[in-house]
C-alpha positions in Angstrom: 4.3 89.7 -55.3 3.0 93.2 -55.8 5.3 96.0 -54.6 4.1 97.6 -51.4 3.0 101.2 -51.7 5.4 103.4 -49.7 4.0 104.9 -46.6 4.2 108.5 -45.4 4.4 110.1 -42.0 3.4 113.8 -41.6 2.8 116.3 -38.9 -0.6 117.5 -39.9 -0.3 121.1 -38.6 2.8 121.7 -40.6 1.2 121.0 -44.0 -0.4 123.5 -46.3 -4.0 122.9 -47.5 -2.9 121.9 -51.1 -0.5 119.4 -49.6 -3.4 117.9 -47.5 -5.5 117.6 -50.7 -2.7 115.7 -52.5 -2.0 113.4 -49.6 -5.7 112.5 -49.0 -5.8 111.4 -52.7 -3.1 108.7 -52.0 -4.3 105.1 -52.4 -3.0 103.7 -49.1 -5.0 103.6 -45.8 -5.0 107.0 -44.1 -4.7 107.2 -40.4 -5.2 110.3 -38.2 -3.7 110.1 -34.7 -4.9 112.6 -32.1 -3.0 113.1 -28.8 -5.2 114.4 -26.0 -3.2 115.9 -23.2 -3.8 118.2 -20.2 -2.5 121.3 -18.5 -2.0 120.3 -14.8 0.4 120.1 -12.0 2.9 117.2 -12.2 4.9 117.5 -9.0 7.4 120.3 -8.5 9.7 118.8 -11.1 7.7 118.2 -14.3 6.0 120.8 -16.6 2.2 121.4 -16.7 2.3 120.0 -20.3 3.6 116.5 -19.2 0.6 114.6 -20.5 0.6 116.5 -23.8 4.3 116.0 -24.3 3.9 112.2 -23.7 0.9 112.0 -26.0 2.5 113.9 -28.8 5.7 111.7 -28.6 3.7 108.5 -28.6 1.6 109.6 -31.6 4.8 110.8 -33.5 6.5 107.5 -33.0 3.4 105.4 -33.8 2.8 107.4 -37.0 6.4 106.7 -38.1 5.9 103.0 -37.5 2.6 103.0 -39.4 4.2 104.8 -42.4 6.9 102.1 -42.4 4.1 99.6 -42.9 2.8 101.4 -45.9 0.1 103.6 -44.4 -0.3 107.4 -44.6 -0.2 108.4 -41.0 -0.8 112.0 -39.9 0.2 113.0 -36.3 -2.3 115.7 -35.3 -1.4 118.6 -33.0 -2.3 117.8 -29.3 -5.3 119.0 -27.5 -3.9 120.6 -24.3 -7.0 120.9 -22.2 -9.2 118.3 -20.5 -11.1 117.5 -17.3 -8.4 118.0 -14.7 -10.3 118.4 -11.5 -8.0 116.3 -9.4 -5.2 118.9 -9.7 -7.5 121.9 -9.1 -5.7 123.0 -5.9 -2.4 123.5 -7.7 -1.4 126.7 -9.6 -1.5 126.4 -13.4 -3.9 123.4 -13.5 -6.5 124.2 -16.1 -9.7 122.1 -16.2 -12.6 122.3 -18.6 -16.0 120.8 -18.2 -16.7 117.3 -19.4 -19.1 118.3 -22.2 -16.7 120.9 -23.5 -13.9 118.3 -23.5 -16.1 115.7 -25.2 -17.2 118.2 -27.8 -13.6 119.3 -28.5 -12.3 115.8 -29.1 -15.4 114.5 -30.8 -15.6 117.5 -33.2 -11.9 117.0 -34.1 -12.4 113.3 -34.8 -15.6 113.9 -36.9 -13.7 116.5 -38.9 -10.9 114.0 -39.7 -13.3 111.4 -40.8 -15.2 113.9 -43.0 -11.9 114.9 -44.5 -11.2 111.4 -45.7 -9.2 109.6 -43.1 -10.0 105.9 -42.9 -9.2 105.5 -39.2 -9.1 108.0 -36.4 -7.0 107.2 -33.3 -7.1 108.9 -29.9 -4.3 108.5 -27.4 -4.0 110.1 -23.9 -1.4 110.0 -21.2 -3.8 111.9 -18.8 -5.4 109.2 -16.6 -7.9 111.1 -14.4 -11.0 109.0 -14.2 -13.4 111.6 -15.4 -11.1 112.3 -18.4 -11.0 108.7 -19.3 -14.8 108.5 -19.0 -15.1 111.5 -21.3 -13.0 109.8 -24.0 -15.0 106.6 -23.7 -18.1 108.8 -24.3 -16.4 110.3 -27.3 -15.8 106.8 -28.7 -19.4 105.8 -28.0 -20.9 108.9 -29.7 -18.5 108.7 -32.6 -19.6 105.1 -33.4 -23.2 105.9 -32.9 -23.1 108.8 -35.3 -20.8 107.4 -38.0 -21.1 103.6 -37.7 -17.3 103.5 -37.5 -15.2 102.6 -34.5 -13.0 105.3 -33.0 -9.7 103.8 -31.9 -9.2 104.9 -28.3 -6.1 103.3 -27.0 -7.0 103.2 -23.3 -4.0 102.2 -21.2 -6.2 102.0 -18.1 -7.7 98.8 -19.5 -6.1 95.8 -17.7 -4.7 94.1 -20.8 -2.8 97.2 -21.9 -1.7 98.2 -18.5 -0.2 94.8 -18.0 2.4 95.6 -20.7 3.6 98.7 -18.9 5.8 99.2 -15.8 5.1 98.0 -12.3 4.7 101.5 -11.1 2.1 102.2 -13.8 0.2 99.1 -12.9 0.2 100.0 -9.2 -1.6 103.2 -10.0 0.8 105.2 -7.8 2.4 106.9 -10.8 1.4 110.5 -11.2 4.6 112.4 -11.8 6.5 109.4 -10.4 9.1 107.2 -12.0 6.9 106.3 -15.0 6.1 109.9 -16.1 9.4 111.4 -15.1 11.2 108.7 -17.2 9.1 109.5 -20.2 9.7 113.3 -20.0 13.4 112.6 -19.5 13.4 110.7 -22.8 11.3 113.3 -24.6 12.3 116.7 -23.2 15.0 116.3 -20.6 15.5 120.1 -20.6 12.0 120.4 -18.9 12.7 118.0 -16.0 13.9 119.7 -12.8 16.0 116.7 -12.0 17.6 118.3 -9.0 14.1 118.5 -7.4 13.1 115.0 -8.6 16.2 113.5 -7.1 15.3 115.0 -3.7 11.7 113.7 -3.7 11.1 110.7 -1.5 9.2 107.7 -2.9 5.5 108.4 -2.0 3.2 105.4 -2.5 -0.5 106.4 -2.8 -3.2 103.7 -3.4 -5.1 105.9 -5.9 -7.5 103.1 -6.9 -8.6 102.7 -3.3 -9.1 106.4 -2.9 -11.2 106.5 -6.1 -13.4 103.7 -4.8 -13.7 105.6 -1.5 -15.1 108.6 -3.4 -12.1 110.9 -3.1 -11.6 113.4 -5.9 -8.4 115.3 -5.6 -4.7 115.1 -5.1 -4.9 116.8 -1.7 -7.6 114.5 -0.5 -5.4 111.6 -1.6 -2.4 112.7 0.5 -0.5 114.2 -2.5 0.5 117.6 -1.1 3.1 118.1 -3.8 1.0 116.7 -6.7 3.1 113.6 -7.2 3.1 110.0 -6.1 5.5 107.2 -7.0 9.3 107.4 -7.2 10.5 110.2 -9.4 14.1 110.0 -8.1 14.4 106.6 -9.7 13.5 107.8 -13.2 15.8 107.3 -16.2 15.7 108.4 -19.8 16.5 104.8 -20.8 13.3 103.5 -19.1 11.4 106.4 -20.7 12.5 105.3 -24.1 11.4 101.7 -23.4 8.0 102.9 -22.2 7.6 105.2 -25.2 8.3 102.3 -27.5 5.7 100.1 -25.8 3.1 102.8 -25.9 3.7 103.4 -29.6 3.4 99.7 -30.2 0.0 99.6 -28.5 -1.2 102.3 -30.8 0.2 100.6 -33.9 -1.3 97.2 -32.9 -4.8 98.8 -32.5 -4.6 100.3 -36.0 -3.3 97.2 -37.7 -6.0 95.1 -36.0 -8.7 97.6 -37.1 -7.5 97.5 -40.7 -7.4 93.8 -40.7 
């Protein structure tokens, strides 16, 4: 049996350009993983960068697992801005237009392919409907332009959502137990747990509100920019969710290469 070529995991932004040149000459499959986050309100207890933090952690973990399988996996720096109109009424929330968001992500993915990466992967923890629509459009345009599939790991798809927590599947999970657990596992110093512990469980049928045409947290009875049960969050659950999310990314890459 031939010996497997050892893999490599890198944080792309920490490399120098000669290092990138040498790494792109390696013989193994080369995977670029792009986390797309947001800057928006996540309750009174989580940072504006919650989605970016989660995306970056998922991509880091997935890149490490892909390297263990013999691939060259590069974790790209996160994109911190997206369509975030649902949080527009809360200080700090920073939304950009859909075409600007599409152009930013699509341009980054195009550049990675032109550089020599065999697969480009996009992961997001920001689930606003118009944001998800913008990433689906990125995937559509990318394939139309290049003939290659962009691997968008879309956790809003039923088959993937079914592997996540009950709160996530309910849709009532913005800054709730699901996201608070993840940030506790990733950056516990950024969780205002004293505030989270005092927040009552607040169930909001977001899917129903979306179907009814509502388009903002205030319209959906989320006056503190959260729903779900943040007081029930634990770092242990966050680590389990993180592992599952990374596995979903790895599975998408492995299936594509096969």
